[in-house]
Structures are given as C-alpha cells and as structure tokens.
C-alpha positions in Angstrom: -53.4 66.9 134.9 -55.6 67.1 131.9 -52.8 65.8 129.8 -52.3 62.8 132.1 -56.1 62.1 132.1 -56.0 62.3 128.3 -53.0 60.0 128.0 -54.7 57.5 130.3 -57.9 57.7 128.3 -56.0 57.0 125.1 -54.2 54.1 126.7 -57.5 52.6 127.7 -58.9 53.2 124.3 -55.9 51.5 122.6 -56.2 48.6 125.0 -59.8 48.1 124.0 -58.9 48.3 120.4 -56.1 45.8 120.8 -58.3 43.4 122.6 -61.0 43.7 119.9 -58.5 43.1 117.1 -58.9 46.7 115.7 -55.3 47.7 115.8 -52.6 46.5 113.3 -48.9 47.0 112.9 -47.7 50.5 112.4 -51.3 51.7 112.3 -51.7 50.2 108.8 -55.1 48.9 107.7 -55.6 45.1 107.8 -54.5 43.4 104.6 -57.5 41.6 103.2 -56.9 38.3 101.5 -57.4 38.7 97.7 -60.1 36.7 96.1 -59.0 35.4 92.7 -61.1 33.7 90.1 -59.4 31.3 87.6 -60.8 29.4 84.6 -59.7 25.9 83.6 -60.9 22.7 82.1 -62.9 20.5 84.4 -62.1 16.9 85.4 -59.9 15.0 87.9 -57.0 17.3 87.2 -59.1 20.3 88.1 -60.2 18.6 91.3 -56.6 18.1 92.2 -55.8 21.7 91.6 -58.6 22.8 93.9 -56.9 21.0 96.7 -53.4 22.4 95.8 -54.6 26.1 95.6 -55.8 26.0 99.2 -52.1 26.6 100.0 -51.8 29.7 97.9 -50.2 32.3 100.2 -51.4 35.5 98.6 -55.2 35.0 98.5 -58.2 32.8 98.2 -58.6 31.1 94.8 -61.9 30.0 93.3 -61.5 27.5 90.4 -64.2 27.9 87.8 -63.8 24.5 86.1 -65.8 24.1 82.9 -66.2 21.1 80.6 -63.9 21.3 77.6 -66.8 21.8 75.1 -67.9 25.0 76.9 -64.5 26.3 78.3 -63.5 28.5 75.3 -66.9 30.2 75.1 -67.0 30.9 78.8 -63.6 32.5 78.6 -64.6 34.6 75.6 -67.6 35.9 77.5 -65.4 36.8 80.5 -62.8 38.6 78.3 -65.5 41.1 77.2 -66.7 41.9 80.8 -65.7 45.2 82.4 -63.0 44.8 85.0 -64.4 43.8 88.4 -67.6 42.3 87.0 -66.9 38.5 87.3 -64.0 38.5 84.8 -61.1 36.0 85.4 -57.8 36.8 87.1 -56.1 34.0 85.2 -57.2 31.6 82.4 -56.0 28.1 81.4 -55.8 28.4 77.6 -55.3 25.6 75.1 -52.1 26.3 73.1 -54.1 26.3 69.9 -56.3 29.1 71.1 -53.5 31.4 72.0 -53.1 33.2 68.6 -56.8 33.9 68.4 -56.9 35.3 72.0 -53.8 37.4 71.4 -54.9 38.9 68.1 -58.3 39.8 69.6 -56.5 41.6 72.5 -58.0 39.3 75.2 -54.6 38.5 76.8 -52.0 40.9 78.2 -48.3 40.6 77.5 -46.3 39.8 80.6 -42.8 40.8 79.5 -42.8 44.0 81.7 -44.0 42.0 84.7 -41.3 39.4 84.0 -38.6 42.1 84.0 -40.0 44.0 87.0 -40.2 40.8 89.1 -36.8 39.4 87.9 -38.6 36.2 86.9 -36.6 33.5 85.2 -38.4 31.9 82.3 -35.4 29.6 81.6 -37.0 26.9 83.8 -39.6 26.2 81.1 -39.1 24.0 78.0 -37.9 26.2 75.2 -40.3 24.7 72.6 -43.3 25.4 74.8 -42.1 28.9 75.6 -42.0 29.6 71.9 -45.6 28.7 71.7 -46.6 31.5 74.1 -44.7 34.2 72.3 -46.2 36.3 69.5 -44.6 39.3 67.7 -41.8 39.3 70.3 -44.1 39.4 73.3 -44.8 36.7 75.9 -48.5 36.0 76.8 -48.4 33.3 79.4 -46.5 30.4 81.0 -46.8 26.8 79.7 -48.0 23.8 81.7 -49.7 20.4 81.2 -48.0 19.1 78.0 -49.5 16.2 76.2 -48.5 14.1 73.2 -49.3 10.7 71.7 -47.1 7.8 72.9 -47.2 4.0 72.8 -48.4 2.2 75.9 -48.1 -1.6 75.9 -48.6 -4.6 78.1 -45.1 -6.1 78.4 -46.5 -9.4 79.7 -48.5 -9.8 76.5 -45.4 -9.1 74.4 -43.2 -11.6 76.4 -45.9 -14.3 76.1 -46.1 -13.8 72.3 -42.3 -13.5 71.9 -42.7 -10.2 70.1 -40.1 -7.4 70.2 -41.2 -4.0 71.3 -41.5 -1.7 68.1 -39.1 1.1 67.8 -40.1 2.4 64.3 -43.4 2.8 62.5 -42.6 -0.2 60.2 -42.1 -2.4 63.3 -45.3 -1.0 64.8 -47.3 -2.0 61.8 -45.8 -5.5 61.9 -46.6 -5.9 65.6 -50.2 -4.7 65.1 -50.5 -7.2 62.2 -49.1 -10.1 64.4 -51.6 -9.5 67.2 -54.5 -9.0 64.7 -53.8 -12.2 62.8 -52.6 -14.5 65.6 -54.6 -13.3 68.6 -57.6 -11.5 67.1 -56.8 -8.2 68.8 -54.4 -5.7 67.2 -53.5 -2.2 68.1 -55.7 0.4 69.7 -55.7 3.8 67.9 -58.0 6.9 67.9 -59.7 6.5 64.5 -63.0 8.2 65.1 -63.6 11.1 62.8 -62.2 14.0 64.7 -59.0 15.9 65.8 -57.4 12.8 67.4 -56.8 11.3 63.9 -55.1 14.5 62.7 -52.9 14.5 65.8 -51.8 11.0 65.0 -51.1 11.9 61.4 -49.2 15.0 62.3 -46.9 13.2 64.7 -45.8 10.7 62.1 -45.5 13.6 59.6 -43.3 15.6 62.0 -41.3 12.5 63.0 -40.6 11.8 59.3 -39.2 15.3 58.9 -42.3 16.7 57.1 -44.7 19.6 57.8 -48.0 20.8 56.4 -46.3 23.4 54.3 -43.1 23.5 52.2 -40.2 25.9 52.7 -42.0 28.6 50.6 -45.1 28.4 52.8 -47.2 26.5 50.2 -49.6 23.7 51.4 -47.8 20.4 50.8 -50.1 17.5 51.6 -48.8 15.5 48.8 -45.2 15.4 50.0 -43.6 11.9 50.5 -43.6 12.5 54.3 -47.3 13.4 54.3 -48.3 10.4 52.2 -46.2 8.2 54.4 -47.9 9.5 57.6 -51.4 8.9 56.1 -50.3 5.4 54.9 -49.0 4.4 58.3 -52.3 5.5 59.8 -54.2 3.5 57.2 -52.2 0.4 57.8 -52.6 0.6 61.5 -56.4 1.0 61.2 -56.4 -2.2 59.1 -54.6 -4.0 61.9 -56.5 -2.5 64.8 -58.8 -3.8 67.4 -62.4 -4.1 66.3 -64.3 -0.9 66.9 -61.6 1.7 66.7 -63.5 3.7 64.1 -65.7 4.8 67.0 -62.8 5.5 69.4 -61.3 8.7 70.6 -58.5 9.0 73.2 -60.5 7.8 76.2 -61.6 4.6 74.5 -58.1 3.8 73.3 -56.6 4.2 76.8 -59.4 2.1 78.3 -58.7 -0.7 75.8 -55.1 -0.9 76.7 -55.5 -0.8 80.4 -58.2 -3.4 80.4 -56.2 -5.8 78.2 -58.5 -5.6 75.2 -55.5 -4.4 73.2 -51.9 -5.3 73.9 -50.6 -2.0 72.6 -52.1 1.4 71.8 -51.4 4.9 70.7 -52.6 6.9 73.8 -52.6 10.5 74.8 -50.0 10.9 77.6 -52.4 12.8 79.8 -54.3 9.5 80.2 -51.3 7.4 81.0 -51.8 7.9 84.8 -54.9 5.6 84.6 -52.7 2.7 83.7 -51.2 2.9 87.2 -54.6 3.0 89.1 -55.3 -0.5 90.5 -59.0 0.2 90.5 -59.0 1.0 86.7 -56.2 -0.9 85.2 -55.3 -4.6 84.7 -51.7 -3.7 83.6 -50.4 -1.8 86.6 -47.4 -4.0 87.0 -46.8 -4.7 83.3 -47.4 -1.5 81.4 -44.5 0.1 79.6 -44.0 3.0 77.2 -42.3 3.7 73.9 -42.2 6.8 71.7 -44.5 6.9 68.6 -41.7 7.0 66.1 -41.4 7.2 62.3 -39.4 4.9 59.9 -36.0 5.7 61.3 -37.0 5.7 65.0 -37.1 9.4 65.4 -40.1 10.7 67.5 -41.4 14.2 67.3 -44.5 15.3 69.1 -47.2 17.5 68.0 -46.7 19.8 71.0 -50.0 20.3 72.7 -50.1 22.0 76.1 -52.0 24.5 78.2 -51.0 28.0 79.2 -51.7 30.0 82.3 -52.4 33.5 80.9 -53.6 36.8 82.2 -56.7 38.4 80.7 -56.3 42.0 79.5 -59.3 43.1 81.7 -57.9 42.1 85.1 -58.1 44.6 87.9 -54.7 43.7 89.5 -52.0 42.8 87.1 -49.4 42.0 89.8 -51.8 39.8 91.7 -52.5 37.8 88.5 -48.8 37.5 87.7 -48.0 36.3 91.2 -50.7 33.7 90.7 -49.6 32.3 87.3 -46.0 32.1 88.3 -47.0 30.2 91.5 -49.2 27.9 89.5 -46.4 27.0 87.1 -43.6 26.9 89.8 -41.5 23.8 90.2 -43.1 23.2 93.6 -46.7 23.3 92.4 -46.1 21.5 89.2 -44.4 18.7 91.1 -47.4 18.5 93.4 -49.7 18.1 90.4 -47.5 15.5 88.8 -47.4 13.5 92.0 -51.1 13.7 92.2 -52.1 12.8 88.7 -48.9 12.4 86.6 -49.5 15.5 84.5 -46.4 16.6 82.4 -45.2 20.1 83.3 -43.1 22.4 81.2 -40.5 22.6 84.0 -37.5 20.8 82.5 -35.8 20.1 85.8 -38.7 17.8 87.0 -37.8 15.3 84.3 -34.7 14.4 86.5 -36.6 14.3 89.8 -36.5 10.7 91.1 -39.9 11.1 92.9 -41.5 12.4 89.7 -40.0 9.6 87.6 -41.4 7.0 90.0 -44.8 8.6 89.9 -44.7 9.1 86.1 -42.6 6.4 84.5 -43.7 7.5 81.0 -42.1 10.9 81.5 -38.8 10.1 79.6 -40.7 8.9 76.6 -42.9 12.0 76.6 -40.0 14.4 77.1 -38.1 12.8 74.2 -41.0 13.5 71.9 -41.7 17.0 73.2 -38.1 17.9 72.9 -38.2 17.1 69.2 -41.7 18.4 68.8 -43.3 21.0 66.5 -46.5 22.9 66.9 -49.4 23.3 64.5 -49.0 26.7 62.8 -50.7 29.7 64.3 -52.5 30.6 61.1 -56.0 32.2 60.8 -57.1 29.5 58.4 -55.4 26.5 59.9 -58.7 25.3 61.3 -60.0 25.0 57.7 -57.0 22.7 57.0 -57.7 20.7 60.1 -61.3 20.2 59.3 -60.5 19.1 55.8 -57.9 16.6 57.1 -60.4 15.2 59.6 -62.7 14.3 56.7 -59.9 13.0 54.6 -58.4 10.8 57.3 -61.9 9.5 58.2 -62.3 8.4 54.5 -58.8 6.7 54.6 -59.7 4.9 57.8 -63.2 3.7 56.8 -62.8 2.9 53.1 -60.3 1.4 50.7 -59.4 4.8 49.3 -55.8 5.3 48.5 -54.1 7.8 51.0 -52.2 9.6 48.2 -55.4 10.1 46.2 -57.3 11.4 49.2 -54.5 13.8 50.1 -54.3 15.1 46.6 -58.0 15.8 46.6 -57.8 17.7 49.9 -54.9 19.7 48.6 -57.0 20.6 45.5 -60.0 21.6 47.7 -57.8 24.0 49.7 -56.0 25.6 46.8 -57.8 28.9 47.2 -57.4 29.1 51.0 -55.0 31.8 52.1 -52.5 30.3 54.6 -50.1 33.3 54.5 -51.1 34.7 57.9 
C-alpha cells in the first residue's frame, strides 16, 4: 500500500514538473543556448551579418562591430583578457595582421579541430588558405576577398568610340583621351596612403615583379618596379581633377556618379554601382581586370580571416562558429546581400551569385593569379616609405626611377630577413 501511494505521489510530482517545463529528455539538464561574442569591422556588411547570424543554430551571437581605425586595438585588448571576461569567441582579422597575431600567441591553430571534425578546407581558394598558414599550422578560415579592378561606364565608351583597355598601356591611352577630349580622365586613389601602394603592387605583381629579388634583397629599382610606379604616375597625370585627395570611397563615388568614365576601384565597393539610389550607371557599368603591359592581371590579395583567439573558453564552439560563418551557404547569403567576394571557389560558378555580383569573374581572375604582401616584421617600414615615395611621384614632377632609388637607399639598413 505504501509503495502504491509512493508511486502515485511520484507520478503526480512528475506530472507537475512536466507541466511546468522542469523535466527534459532522459533526465538530462536543459541545453542552454551558447552566447558567443564576435569582433568585426563595422559598416553595411556588418549590419548584413547581424541579420544572417540570427539563424545560427548553435547559439546566440553578438556582433561587436568596430570602425576600422579602432578594430585592431580593440582586438588586441581582448586577446589579453582572461578567459570568460569579455574576450571574443571569434575575430575577423585583416590578412595583413595575421602574422603579428600568430607570433604574439593571440590566435590558436585549428589543425587539430579540422582533423577531429573531418572538416574539408579544399572548398577555399588555395592562395587565400596559404595566407592563414604559418610554420605549417592553420590559424583561421578566409573570407571577404578584395582587390583593385577597373569599373567603367560602357555607355560613355560607346559614345566616345573608345575600346575598353585590356593592358596598362591601353589604360593610359584611354585615360589620356578622356582627359584631353572630355575634361574628365580616370579616377584612381592617389591620396597619400596605403591605397596608392596597393595600386603600385598590383601592377608590379602583374608585371612579374615583387618587392624583393630571388635572394630576398629589397629590389625597388627592378624594371618591373619602375614600370609600376611609372604607370601610376602617368595615370595620375591623366586623372580626374582632385584625385590627390581621393581614397577608395571617393574613386568609387566618382565612377558611379559619372564624374569619371572609368576608375580603379576596390572590388568591395563595386556593389554600390548596382544600387539605383546611389548609382547613375546601374545599367551600363562593366568591369575589367587591372592588367599590366601584356594583359596579365595579378591581385594584391587582401582578405579577412575568421580566427579563434587563444583565450577562448570553448574551442569547439568557436570552431563550429567560424566554419559556419565561412560555409558556402552563409557566404552565398552575404554575397547575395552585398556582393562580397568569398573564398569559396564553387560560388564563382553559381548563377545566382553571378547575377548578383557580375564583377565576380574579373575579381576571381586577379585573385587566382594574386600574390600577398610578405609577412615580414619590417614590411610596414617598407610600406610607409613607399607611401611617401608614391605621394611624391603623384604630386610632383619627380622621376619615378629616381624616387624609388632613393627609397631603396633609405631602407638599406632595414632587416627584411624575417
């Protein structure tokens, strides 16, 4: 009797618990949704990501989006926090920051997680995967590739009876034609800064050159280097008025508002050409690679990386997150929203993606041939010297070869061996 009363009591108690939501399968505790914090660059692309991550199946994601000028410092501060004290579960890292972060021990290698989860990295462009590997270890997954391309108003070219340029020599001739005959010219990023170095490096790479010779010596006076700086100089001479104050945003705006019939734009801004509220060339814009003298186009591969900080509290949760963020499904969503270029090679053959991002074939051609800036401790010293040198070339009558020889001399004691 007592046993029956006890059983009945337990049944009543279980019923109450079920009704109140206190009982779960197999008596296991309720799985709480993980709260994950990620760091990335702010802007329209970040706003789109905030909408996409609402569908993440394994937790709640908070996107801490920071302006580019403050992003790196905010990440560095987080890397030094103790686990569980506001540090990030995943970080969006500019490819040029990767070596610094890895050498400082801020990022964890993910090779063991890749093996344990049977994850296939073959979906990502090989050139970009190389950019996330250091000393034989993998430190993240690539995304959001960018490079310089030509954007032009095909209607303006047809009206002028001018052929679309396929080489750097033809590009200079086209810029000169529009400058002399229509008072416009080409739009290029000629403000003193990194954009000018990016332009120089793409012509350098497309010409078969590099910053260093085969022995690792700085080689700014090579024929390829002098040619790249000369092309830059001649295009500045045949550019739209005001380019000495222009960075990427101003160049893109000049092209889409018909202030320039052609421009050297950053591919990440090409989506604005297709926005009727911002662009006057929605129906006439076309794209071409930024090629060298023989028509070969090689990008200076710039991209972002989803990486896992070394001080995370749950490595598997972070790995699940970064693989989801760089999956074909999520990357396609982001491309359809804002035409960002992913590292997923299969998407370049997706008809929906090609319709949304008609510049994709041009970008992928350049990225496929592209090179990266060297991951050297003192490369920033070289970059800063080139910023000053290219600014002098753009704003004065200085001979490019002479300027490059002087920069080479100034850097003769800098160690570029590591």
